[in-house]
C-alpha positions as CSV (number, residue, x, y, z in Angstrom):
1,M,0.1,-0.1,0.1
2,K,0.7,3.5,-0.6
3,R,-0.7,6.3,0.8
4,E,-0.2,9.7,-1.1
5,I,-1.4,13.1,-1.3
6,L,-4.1,13.8,-4.5
7,F,-4.5,16.6,-4.3
8,S,-3.2,19.5,-2.1
9,M,-4.1,23.8,-2.2
10,E,-2.7,26.1,0.4
11,S,-5.0,27.9,2.6
12,P,-4.6,31.3,4.4
13,Y,-6.9,30.5,7.3
14,R,-5.9,26.6,8.2
15,D,-3.7,24.1,7.7
16,T,-2.3,23.2,3.9
17,F,-5.7,21.6,2.2
18,R,-5.3,17.8,1.3
19,I,-7.1,14.9,-0.5
20,Q,-5.6,11.6,0.3
21,G,-5.1,8.6,-1.3
22,F,-4.4,4.8,-0.2
23,R,-2.6,2.9,-3.9
24,F,-2.6,-0.6,-3.5
25,G,-1.1,-2.6,-6.3
26,E,0.4,-1.7,-9.9
27,G,-0.1,-1.7,-13.4
28,E,-3.7,-1.5,-14.5
29,K,-5.6,1.6,-13.0
30,T,-8.5,-1.1,-12.3
31,L,-11.0,0.1,-9.2
32,A,-11.4,3.4,-7.2
33,I,-13.0,4.3,-4.3
34,V,-14.0,7.7,-3.0
35,G,-15.7,8.7,0.1
36,A,-16.9,11.4,1.9
37,M,-16.6,14.8,-0.2
38,R,-19.4,16.6,2.7
39,G,-18.3,17.0,5.9
40,D,-21.3,15.1,7.4
41,E,-20.0,12.3,5.1
42,I,-19.3,10.6,8.7
43,Q,-20.2,6.8,8.1
44,Q,-19.0,7.4,3.9
45,Q,-15.5,8.2,5.4
46,Y,-15.9,5.0,8.0
47,I,-16.7,2.8,5.5
48,C,-13.7,3.9,2.9
49,S,-11.5,3.5,6.1
50,Q,-12.5,-0.1,6.7
51,L,-11.3,-0.3,3.2
52,V,-8.1,0.1,3.8
53,R,-7.7,-2.0,6.5
54,H,-9.2,-5.0,4.9
55,L,-7.3,-4.2,1.7
56,L,-4.2,-3.9,3.8
57,E,-5.0,-7.5,4.9
58,L,-5.3,-8.8,1.8
59,E,-2.6,-7.3,0.6
60,N,-0.3,-9.0,2.6
61,Q,-1.6,-12.6,3.0
62,G,-1.5,-11.7,-1.4
63,K,-4.7,-12.3,-2.0
64,L,-4.9,-9.2,-3.8
65,A,-4.8,-9.5,-7.6
66,N,-1.4,-8.4,-9.4
67,D,-1.1,-6.0,-11.8
68,Y,-4.1,-3.8,-10.9
69,Q,-4.2,-0.6,-9.1
70,I,-6.9,-0.3,-6.6
71,L,-7.6,3.5,-5.1
72,I,-9.5,4.3,-2.0
73,V,-10.5,8.1,-1.5
74,P,-11.9,8.2,2.1
75,S,-12.8,12.0,2.6
76,A,-12.6,14.6,-0.8
77,N,-13.0,17.4,2.2
78,P,-11.3,17.3,5.8
79,F,-12.0,21.2,6.4
80,S,-15.4,20.6,6.0
81,M,-15.8,17.5,8.0
82,N,-13.4,19.3,11.0
83,I,-16.0,22.5,11.3
84,E,-19.1,19.7,11.0
85,K,-20.7,21.4,7.6
86,R,-21.6,19.5,5.0
87,F,-20.9,21.9,2.1
88,W,-17.9,24.0,1.9
89,A,-17.7,26.4,4.5
90,M,-16.2,29.5,2.7
91,D,-19.1,29.9,0.0
92,N,-21.6,26.9,0.9
93,T,-21.3,25.1,-2.1
94,D,-21.2,21.5,-2.6
95,I,-18.2,19.8,-4.2
96,N,-20.1,16.7,-5.8
97,R,-21.9,19.5,-8.2
98,M,-18.2,21.2,-9.3
99,F,-16.9,17.8,-11.7
100,P,-15.4,17.5,-14.0
101,G,-13.7,20.9,-12.0
102,Y,-12.0,24.0,-13.3
103,N,-8.1,23.9,-12.1
104,L,-8.7,27.9,-12.3
105,G,-11.6,28.6,-11.2
106,E,-13.3,29.0,-7.5
107,T,-11.8,26.6,-5.1
108,T,-14.4,23.9,-5.1
109,Q,-13.8,23.8,-8.7
110,R,-10.1,23.5,-8.4
111,I,-11.0,20.8,-5.6
112,A,-13.6,18.6,-7.8
113,S,-10.6,19.3,-10.9
114,G,-7.7,18.1,-8.7
115,L,-9.6,14.7,-7.4
116,F,-11.0,14.3,-11.0
117,E,-7.9,14.4,-12.5
118,A,-6.4,11.7,-10.0
119,I,-9.2,9.3,-10.7
120,K,-11.2,9.8,-14.0
121,D,-9.1,6.9,-15.8
122,F,-9.9,4.4,-14.0
123,K,-12.3,1.0,-15.6
124,Y,-14.2,1.0,-12.4
125,G,-15.6,3.4,-9.7
126,I,-17.2,3.3,-6.9
127,Q,-18.7,7.1,-4.9
128,L,-20.1,6.5,-1.2
129,T,-22.4,9.6,-0.7
130,S,-26.0,11.2,0.1
131,F,-28.4,12.3,-1.0
132,Y,-29.5,16.2,-1.3
133,V,-32.1,15.5,1.3
134,P,-31.8,14.6,5.0
135,G,-33.1,10.5,5.5
136,N,-32.5,7.0,5.3
137,F,-32.2,5.2,2.1
138,I,-32.8,1.0,1.8
139,P,-28.8,0.7,0.4
140,H,-28.6,0.3,-3.0
141,I,-26.4,1.5,-5.9
142,R,-27.6,4.1,-8.1
143,L,-27.2,5.2,-11.7
144,Q,-27.3,7.8,-13.8
145,K,-28.9,7.3,-17.2
146,T,-26.4,8.9,-19.8
147,G,-25.9,6.4,-22.2
148,Y,-22.9,4.8,-21.1
149,E,-24.3,3.2,-17.5
150,D,-24.0,-0.3,-16.7
151,I,-27.1,-2.4,-15.7
152,E,-25.5,-5.8,-15.4
153,G,-22.3,-4.6,-13.8
154,A,-24.4,-2.6,-10.7
155,K,-26.0,-6.2,-10.1
156,L,-22.6,-7.5,-9.6
157,F,-22.5,-6.1,-5.9
158,G,-25.8,-8.5,-4.7
159,M,-27.4,-5.7,-3.7
160,P,-31.2,-5.4,-3.4
161,Y,-32.0,-2.9,-5.0
162,I,-30.2,-0.7,-8.1
163,S,-32.3,2.3,-8.7
164,I,-31.7,4.6,-11.7
165,R,-32.2,8.1,-13.2
166,K,-33.0,10.2,-16.2
167,P,-30.3,13.2,-15.2
168,K,-31.7,17.3,-15.2
169,P,-29.4,19.3,-16.2
170,Y,-27.8,19.9,-12.6
171,D,-27.5,16.2,-12.4
172,T,-24.8,16.5,-14.9
173,T,-21.9,18.2,-12.7
174,L,-21.8,15.2,-10.1
175,L,-19.2,12.4,-10.3
176,N,-20.9,10.0,-11.1
177,Y,-21.9,10.9,-14.2
178,N,-18.6,12.5,-15.3
179,W,-17.4,9.3,-14.6
180,Q,-19.6,7.9,-17.0
181,T,-19.1,10.1,-19.4
182,W,-15.4,9.5,-19.6
183,G,-15.8,6.0,-20.1
184,C,-15.7,4.0,-16.5
185,K,-18.2,2.7,-15.4
186,A,-19.2,4.6,-12.5
187,Y,-21.1,3.3,-9.7
188,S,-22.7,5.2,-6.0
189,L,-23.8,3.1,-3.7
190,Y,-26.0,4.9,-0.7
191,S,-24.8,3.1,2.6
192,G,-28.2,4.6,4.9
193,Q,-26.4,6.8,6.6
194,N,-24.9,9.8,6.9
195,D,-23.8,12.2,10.0
196,E,-23.9,8.9,12.5
197,I,-22.1,5.3,11.9
198,S,-24.4,2.4,11.4
199,S,-22.4,-0.8,12.6
200,P,-24.8,-3.2,10.6
201,E,-25.3,-0.8,6.9
202,A,-21.2,-0.3,7.4
203,A,-20.4,-3.4,8.0
204,S,-22.3,-5.1,4.4
205,A,-21.1,-1.9,2.3
206,I,-18.1,-3.7,3.1
207,N,-18.6,-6.7,1.9
208,T,-20.6,-5.6,-0.9
209,I,-17.6,-4.2,-2.0
210,L,-15.4,-7.1,-0.8
211,R,-17.9,-9.1,-3.3
212,Y,-18.3,-6.7,-6.4
213,M,-13.8,-6.9,-5.9
214,Q,-14.2,-10.4,-5.8
215,R,-16.2,-10.6,-9.1
216,I,-14.5,-8.2,-11.1
217,G,-11.4,-10.6,-10.5
218,L,-9.4,-7.8,-8.4
219,T,-9.0,-10.8,-4.8
220,T,-9.0,-14.1,-4.7
221,D,-10.7,-13.7,-0.8
222,T,-14.0,-14.8,-0.7
223,A,-14.4,-14.5,3.6
224,K,-17.7,-13.0,5.0
225,Q,-20.1,-12.7,2.2
226,L,-23.3,-11.8,3.4
227,A,-26.4,-12.2,1.9
228,D,-26.5,-11.8,-2.2
229,F,-29.5,-10.6,-3.7
230,N,-30.9,-10.9,-7.0
231,S,-30.6,-6.9,-7.6
232,V,-34.6,-5.1,-8.4
233,V,-33.7,-2.4,-10.2
234,I,-36.3,0.8,-9.9
235,D,-36.7,4.0,-11.9
236,E,-36.8,7.0,-9.6
237,K,-39.1,8.2,-11.1
238,D,-41.6,4.9,-10.5
239,L,-40.8,6.2,-6.6
240,I,-44.5,7.6,-5.0
241,S,-43.4,10.7,-3.1
242,V,-45.6,11.4,0.2
243,I,-45.4,14.8,0.6
244,T,-45.8,16.9,4.1
245,P,-49.1,19.0,4.4
246,T,-48.0,21.1,6.9
247,S,-44.5,21.5,9.4
248,G,-44.2,20.5,12.6
249,I,-42.5,18.6,14.4
250,F,-41.2,14.9,12.6
251,K,-42.3,11.5,14.8
252,R,-41.8,9.3,12.7
253,V,-43.5,5.2,12.9
254,R,-41.9,3.8,9.6
255,N,-38.1,4.0,8.4
256,A,-36.4,3.1,4.8
257,G,-36.5,-1.1,4.5
258,H,-40.7,-1.6,6.1
259,V,-43.2,-3.3,4.0
260,V,-46.2,-1.1,4.6
261,E,-49.9,-1.4,2.9
262,K,-52.4,1.1,1.9
263,G,-53.1,3.6,4.9
264,D,-50.6,2.6,7.4
265,T,-49.4,5.2,9.6
266,L,-46.0,6.7,8.7
267,A,-45.4,9.9,11.2
268,Y,-47.1,11.7,13.0
269,I,-46.6,15.8,12.7
270,I,-46.6,16.8,16.0
271,D,-47.5,20.9,16.9
272,P,-44.4,22.0,18.6
273,Y,-46.7,24.8,20.8
274,E,-49.5,22.4,21.8
275,G,-48.5,19.5,21.5
276,S,-51.5,18.1,19.3
277,V,-51.0,16.0,16.3
278,K,-51.3,18.2,13.1
279,S,-51.0,15.4,10.5
280,E,-50.8,11.6,10.3
281,I,-49.3,10.4,7.7
282,K,-50.4,7.2,5.6
283,S,-48.9,5.5,3.1
284,P,-50.5,6.1,0.0
285,T,-50.0,2.7,-1.4
286,D,-48.5,-0.7,-0.3
287,G,-45.0,-1.6,-0.9
288,V,-41.6,-0.8,1.0
289,V,-40.3,2.5,2.5
290,F,-37.7,3.0,0.5
291,F,-36.5,6.6,1.5
292,S,-37.6,8.4,5.2
293,H,-36.7,11.7,6.3
294,N,-34.6,11.5,9.4
295,K,-34.7,15.0,11.1
296,A,-36.4,15.8,14.3
297,T,-38.6,18.5,12.1
298,C,-40.2,19.1,9.2
299,L,-41.4,21.9,6.8
300,Q,-44.3,21.9,4.6
301,N,-44.6,20.6,1.1
302,T,-41.6,18.4,1.0
303,P,-41.3,15.0,0.5
304,L,-40.9,12.7,3.8
305,F,-41.1,9.2,2.4
306,K,-40.9,7.0,-0.9
307,I,-42.2,4.6,-1.6
308,Y,-41.4,1.6,-3.8
309,D,-44.4,0.0,-5.1
310,G,-43.4,-3.0,-6.8
311,T,-43.9,-1.4,-10.2
312,P,-41.2,-4.0,-12.3
313,I,-39.1,-1.0,-14.4
């Protein structure tokens, strides 16, 4: 293993900004794994750190394939994580909305450019990321429909679900989108949590990635394999959104992964002053809760849940 500085940038107020990478093997650039790009993606960085530990053990045991490179980038935004800010502290911009970047542009454009230069030539790419609204997901693989998406490759992860999304104009600046258009077989892995460590979900994500690595020939290790699924492919436009009619304190009854029937109570919205129930949120259909809001409060007309009703793609 080689520990490298992939990108650095001097700061007038803090220590030098650095993106560190951990490189295993030599030869063809095969797999790059990127973790936290936002300051609250603690689970994502934790998973990458555990992958570094696992791959170092496999390397010492001679179980990594020869002539292939694996690069792990646990964090691309240590500054925001250090001060507990989701986005870049100075201007609140999102690094994951700045790709492929611009090395003479604004700060987050330069960071995206430096990171993308280090990872764009890899054959396979995995990004451990989070959704643009706060909440918990069923762990799944997500793909942008660029014309280069590899659904069959995504099935090698053995996760229960694969979600595909037709990109909107603002999605063209995501890492996943740009990785794909540069010829990389890129996958976004949603592990279920962000700003806290969920050990079962983290362990599942780690074993999922190790299983994928074994299936594309990067490791001979087959130990610790967890449940392997025939992945269900979902188009995000077919998920049924449950919108809150009012704001207030959010008391969740059902979580991501729960099976529900039409009319089941999903949550209550509580009046923050009187304590009364302002609204009882019910499921509009039979299905599985694919996404659930996880903050203590909610705003009016925002999605609290997304339900998968079993509609085939």
